[in-house]
GUPANU-101767 format. One line per field, with one value per residue (C-alpha): residue in one letter; z, y, x. Coordinates in steps of 0.05 Angstrom, whole numbers, plus 5000, padded with zeros to 4 digits. Example, Ala and Ser with C-alpha at 12.3 -4.5 7.8 and 13.67 -1.06 7.14 Angstrom:
residuo [A,S]
c3 [5156,5143]
c2 [4910,4979]
c1 [5246,5273]
This chain:
residuo [M,S,P,L,R,L,P,G,P,P,Y,R,V,K,D,P,H,Q,L,I,A,E,S,G,A,D,L,E,G,H,G,L,K,R,T,M,G,L,F,Q,L,V,C,F,G,V,G,A,V,V,G,T,G,I,F,V,G,L,S,D,S,V,A,E,A,G,P,A,V,V,L,S,F,V,L,A,A,V,T,C,I,F,T,A,F,S,F,A,E,L,G,S,A,I,P,V,S,G,S,S,Y,S,F,A,Y,A,T,L,G,E,R,V,A,F,L,V,G,W,C,L,L,L,E,Y,G,V,S,V,S,A,V,A,V,G,W,S,Q,Y,L,N,E,L,L,D,S,L,F,G,R,Q,L,P,A,A,L,S,S,G,P,G,D,G,G,V,I,N,L,P,A,V,I,V,V,M,M,A,A,T,L,L,V,R,G,I,R,E,S,A,G,A,T,A,A,M,A,V,L,K,I,T,V,L,V,M,F,C,A,I,A,F,T,A,F,E,H,G,N,L,T,P,F,A,A,H,G,A,G,G,V,T,A,G,A,S,L,A,F,F,S,Y,I,G,F,D,A,I,T,T,A,G,E,E,V,K,N,P,R,R,N,I,P,V,A,I,M,I,C,I,G,L,V,T,L,L,Y,C,A,V,A,L,A,A,I,G,A,L,G,P,D,A,V,S,D,K,P,A,A,L,S,L,I,V,D,R,V,T,G,S,T,V,G,G,G,I,I,A,F,G,A,I,V,A,I,A,S,V,V,L,A,V,M,Y,G,Q,T,R,I,L,M,S,M,S,R,D,G,L,V,P,R,V,F,E,R,V,S,P,R,T,S,T,P,V,A,N,T,W,I,V,A,T,V,F,A,V,P,A,A,F,S,S,L,D,V,V,V,N,L,T,T,I,G,T,L,A,T,M,V,A,V,N,I,A,V,I,V,L,R,R,R,N,P,E,V,R,G,A,F,R,I,P,L,H,P,V,G,P,L,L,G,V,G,F,C,V,Y,L,M,Y,G,T,G,W,T,T,W,V,Q,F,A,V,F,L,A,A,G,A,V,L,Y,A,C,Y,G,R,S,R,S,R,L,A,G,R,S,G,V]
c3 [3221,3206,3276,3323,3306,3351,3317,3276,3322,3343,3347,3309,3319,3299,3262,3292,3241,3226,3290,3289,3214,3254,3313,3273,3321,3279,3259,3297,3335,3306,3316,3386,3390,3400,3455,3519,3523,3568,3631,3620,3603,3669,3715,3680,3706,3769,3790,3757,3819,3869,3922,3960,3958,3994,4038,4054,4041,4071,4142,4112,4083,4158,4188,4146,4139,4206,4196,4130,4103,4067,4032,4012,3979,3940,3928,3895,3855,3830,3797,3771,3738,3701,3677,3669,3612,3576,3576,3553,3500,3476,3485,3437,3388,3382,3407,3415,3467,3484,3527,3548,3510,3448,3461,3475,3406,3370,3400,3437,3399,3410,3454,3514,3493,3509,3574,3583,3568,3622,3669,3652,3667,3738,3744,3722,3727,3792,3838,3803,3855,3909,3915,3909,3971,3999,3976,4027,4089,4081,4066,4126,4159,4129,4149,4219,4220,4190,4223,4278,4241,4194,4139,4169,4167,4130,4076,4072,4085,4045,4075,4089,4134,4168,4124,4074,4009,4007,3965,3965,3928,3879,3867,3861,3805,3770,3767,3735,3684,3679,3664,3618,3565,3567,3527,3538,3541,3603,3637,3631,3651,3717,3721,3723,3775,3823,3810,3841,3898,3917,3915,3952,4006,4007,4018,4069,4112,4107,4123,4192,4207,4199,4259,4302,4276,4326,4302,4360,4328,4270,4315,4315,4232,4202,4258,4208,4171,4098,4093,4114,4076,4009,4036,4048,3981,3949,3982,3968,3891,3899,3903,3846,3796,3749,3706,3658,3646,3608,3552,3545,3525,3456,3410,3447,3469,3419,3394,3433,3412,3458,3511,3527,3557,3584,3619,3649,3678,3701,3733,3767,3796,3817,3864,3886,3923,3951,3977,4016,4045,4068,4096,4136,4159,4185,4221,4246,4277,4311,4302,4268,4319,4306,4229,4226,4205,4200,4147,4148,4190,4155,4176,4240,4248,4236,4283,4342,4310,4310,4366,4323,4268,4217,4200,4192,4152,4097,4089,4088,4033,4002,4001,3974,3905,3906,3908,3849,3803,3807,3803,3739,3701,3718,3684,3630,3619,3624,3573,3531,3539,3518,3454,3433,3447,3411,3345,3351,3358,3426,3456,3437,3381,3429,3459,3396,3394,3387,3401,3345,3384,3445,3416,3466,3483,3517,3514,3532,3587,3619,3617,3656,3699,3714,3722,3774,3811,3828,3872,3890,3929,3971,3980,4020,4005,4024,3990,3922,3925,3928,3868,3834,3849,3822,3765,3752,3758,3709,3650,3669,3661,3593,3571,3590,3555,3497,3490,3485,3427,3383,3383,3355,3313,3281,3296,3244,3293,3339,3382,3406,3468,3478,3543,3565,3574,3538,3551,3616,3642,3619,3651,3716,3705,3695,3756,3812,3781,3803,3864,3886,3854,3905,3961,3952,3977,3962,3968,3915,3868,3873,3866,3809,3772,3772,3742,3689,3675,3666,3616,3571,3570,3557,3490,3470,3478,3440,3432,3379,3336,3325,3319,3262,3244,3249,3192,3156,3155,3159,3216]
c2 [8386,8421,8467,8437,8450,8445,8390,8432,8458,8406,8452,8523,8575,8650,8669,8724,8773,8766,8780,8849,8874,8860,8903,8956,8951,9000,9045,9056,9001,8980,9041,9052,9114,9119,9169,9140,9165,9126,9170,9148,9081,9065,9113,9068,9001,9039,9051,8970,8950,8994,8980,8930,8890,8933,8983,8920,8858,8869,8847,8774,8771,8792,8743,8682,8710,8754,8797,8757,8789,8834,8766,8741,8810,8794,8734,8745,8805,8753,8709,8773,8793,8723,8730,8809,8784,8746,8797,8849,8805,8781,8860,8892,8830,8826,8898,8880,8887,8810,8802,8734,8711,8739,8718,8642,8646,8666,8599,8551,8554,8572,8517,8546,8615,8615,8585,8635,8684,8652,8670,8729,8738,8715,8758,8813,8819,8785,8831,8892,8862,8850,8907,8962,8913,8945,9011,9008,8990,9057,9092,9080,9089,9165,9180,9156,9200,9263,9248,9201,9166,9102,9080,9024,8956,8941,8985,8981,8903,8841,8785,8747,8801,8814,8871,8861,8899,8939,9002,9037,8982,8986,9064,9054,8994,9053,9104,9083,9057,9124,9152,9092,9108,9175,9160,9129,9204,9225,9150,9151,9226,9203,9143,9186,9235,9177,9143,9200,9219,9146,9138,9199,9180,9109,9150,9191,9130,9104,9169,9175,9098,9089,9149,9096,9037,8996,8932,8878,8893,8846,8784,8724,8748,8681,8652,8612,8592,8574,8559,8616,8655,8616,8628,8692,8699,8670,8719,8778,8769,8798,8854,8852,8831,8877,8889,8864,8905,8945,8906,8908,8974,8961,8987,9056,9072,9107,9078,9004,8959,9006,9036,8974,8932,8999,9009,8932,8948,9000,8988,8921,8962,9010,8972,8923,8984,9011,8947,8924,8994,8996,8918,8945,9004,8982,8914,8959,9015,8967,8893,8840,8836,8906,8899,8823,8819,8901,8906,8988,8973,9030,9085,9043,9052,9134,9142,9106,9128,9208,9204,9232,9209,9272,9221,9159,9190,9218,9151,9128,9185,9160,9086,9114,9140,9086,9032,9071,9074,9003,8985,9044,9006,8927,8947,8975,8917,8884,8898,8897,8832,8820,8856,8813,8752,8782,8793,8721,8704,8664,8716,8751,8820,8870,8862,8891,8946,9014,9087,9128,9190,9172,9117,9068,9000,9036,8971,8922,8973,8974,8898,8888,8932,8910,8842,8856,8906,8834,8799,8871,8879,8816,8777,8787,8803,8736,8695,8719,8735,8653,8639,8703,8692,8619,8635,8701,8648,8602,8654,8672,8605,8601,8669,8646,8590,8623,8666,8595,8568,8633,8645,8567,8581,8655,8676,8729,8761,8811,8872,8925,8870,8808,8763,8763,8683,8662,8604,8599,8663,8639,8566,8603,8643,8576,8549,8607,8614,8540,8547,8597,8561,8513,8564,8579,8506,8452,8476,8540,8475,8451,8517,8524,8458,8474,8545,8511,8454,8510,8548,8486,8470,8536,8538,8467,8498,8570,8587,8536,8529,8608,8617,8668,8625,8561,8599,8615,8555,8506,8474]
c1 [3582,3513,3490,3446,3371,3310,3255,3194,3146,3097,3036,3024,3073,3068,3132,3160,3169,3098,3084,3122,3103,3018,3028,3079,3129,3174,3117,3052,3023,2954,2923,2966,3005,3081,3074,3127,3200,3250,3237,3162,3175,3220,3164,3114,3149,3176,3094,3071,3117,3132,3062,3027,3082,3132,3071,3033,3066,3134,3095,3081,3149,3181,3140,3162,3246,3246,3315,3337,3287,3334,3362,3294,3288,3362,3345,3272,3321,3362,3300,3282,3342,3356,3292,3287,3349,3296,3255,3302,3319,3248,3224,3278,3273,3195,3171,3100,3043,3031,3089,3097,3047,3071,3134,3103,3067,3128,3174,3131,3067,2996,2977,3037,3021,2947,2965,3017,2962,2910,2973,2986,2912,2915,2987,2959,2882,2871,2941,2894,2849,2901,2935,2864,2850,2920,2906,2839,2879,2928,2859,2844,2899,2903,2837,2858,2925,2875,2806,2819,2767,2763,2713,2664,2696,2637,2640,2724,2729,2704,2674,2731,2768,2695,2661,2605,2643,2715,2682,2743,2781,2731,2737,2809,2798,2742,2788,2846,2798,2771,2848,2862,2810,2830,2889,2963,2994,2950,2957,3038,3043,3005,3045,3106,3084,3060,3125,3165,3127,3122,3199,3213,3166,3197,3271,3242,3211,3283,3314,3266,3280,3355,3354,3332,3366,3398,3433,3412,3347,3371,3392,3383,3395,3368,3321,3278,3340,3347,3279,3250,3286,3263,3188,3202,3228,3168,3120,3178,3167,3097,3141,3167,3114,3094,3167,3142,3083,3135,3143,3064,3075,3113,3069,3068,3142,3189,3246,3219,3277,3326,3287,3247,3312,3343,3286,3277,3343,3334,3259,3299,3360,3329,3267,3311,3361,3298,3267,3337,3344,3259,3265,3329,3311,3239,3269,3331,3279,3234,3254,3218,3160,3140,3131,3107,3036,3022,2989,3002,3071,3108,3060,3066,3146,3146,3090,3131,3201,3172,3123,3072,3019,3040,3097,3053,2998,3055,3066,3000,2991,3049,3025,2951,2988,3046,2989,2940,2995,3006,2930,2939,2995,2982,2907,2952,2992,2914,2886,2944,2947,2875,2885,2935,2898,2841,2881,2898,2826,2842,2791,2728,2745,2710,2787,2820,2784,2822,2777,2798,2786,2823,2867,2856,2819,2760,2716,2771,2783,2723,2712,2775,2756,2686,2707,2760,2719,2690,2748,2777,2705,2700,2761,2828,2893,2922,2883,2913,2985,3016,2970,2984,3059,3061,3026,3076,3138,3104,3103,3178,3195,3163,3196,3265,3260,3230,3302,3328,3278,3279,3360,3355,3296,3311,3376,3354,3308,3346,3340,3392,3403,3428,3439,3501,3533,3471,3440,3472,3427,3361,3378,3391,3327,3290,3322,3312,3232,3226,3259,3208,3154,3171,3173,3094,3077,3026,2964,2986,3006,2940,2908,2952,2938,2867,2875,2917,2867,2809,2854,2874,2791,2775,2831,2804,2723,2748,2803,2837,2767,2776,2849,2868,2923,2895,2849,2896,2943,2895,2923]
């Protein structure tokens, strides 16, 4: 009996071998330099993940799940782990800078790849704006701890939060862009230093909060039932967004076929342990009511436990560093996604140009910074969290499916990591992602449908006719 084979692709599919050859995956990456080692890559992943989601978004998750928010973080982590296996296999087999977009192009076709890239613009780009808003909130907390004063609301909040413009959010985006255009070595070094600092701050928070831990604060544990845990997990998932940015560094990492999957696994494991410890410590110290709906909850908890504003000020400083590193790492990922799409002709060529002096996409970086500084200046954090979450989950569904398709169509394309129990793992990844997507609510689904429709129109009007793959194949 002949082996089962998938039917031929219904639309343009980019050959994985061509994708690897074009990017110089085993050499130097298309004008980019391989300067990042495993430690820097892990720090880059932690830098992209740990930020607004735990320092600011924890309060929203607690409001939904109560003390059972710990289970919400575990559920979100399980979703990430199954998908992380898929990212690890694909990142090892096809180590290019396009991440989910490139994986989809090599398996599911150009139309799906464009929509995945469109969702990645939402994940990386809009989340930059969201975390920048969180940075502004903790900056005010730090100023209050140090000087007893805060920036005027008119200059530190968008119109939706009673202000005029969120100037600090704009500043942190532009600071990140300035560092990114200087070079990946400088950016990676800064990200590594900030990652170590914010892990230290969160460990310090746990050490302080656990001194006031009371078991009674954890009861009733799941007052809102399974629905509350699911809703909390959908919000907690925002805290994990960014680990896939590790695969966007595929052309600037030493030994990418080994280091990418190892970095993904270390990052997810470390972040999950950290999040569960922080959530347990926070609720155990003061109870869910003291955490719920408090934007700078961690600083507030330390202030109350210690009876001083010094500890809270240190936490606020750690949050500022943490969130700044997220802006830096996520903006990096955004520019590399656009670079890959530009190479394929699906977005304008300006995004693929690399400066010979700095080996970075300078114009690309400044365009991204300018465009996403606008929502950072004028939007509210909660406006974009759910939409960003559902867009990210959709790309993860595509990645899990892409692993199955790649193994069937191109079994010879393989790296150093293979998913155990294939295809059960990727199918579980799809199931968990869809489950969390359901928890975002119907209004988010409507917004996401409109967003996808806009992407489909953009592809039909621009990308389809300018695709370089179409020019070569005549399709």
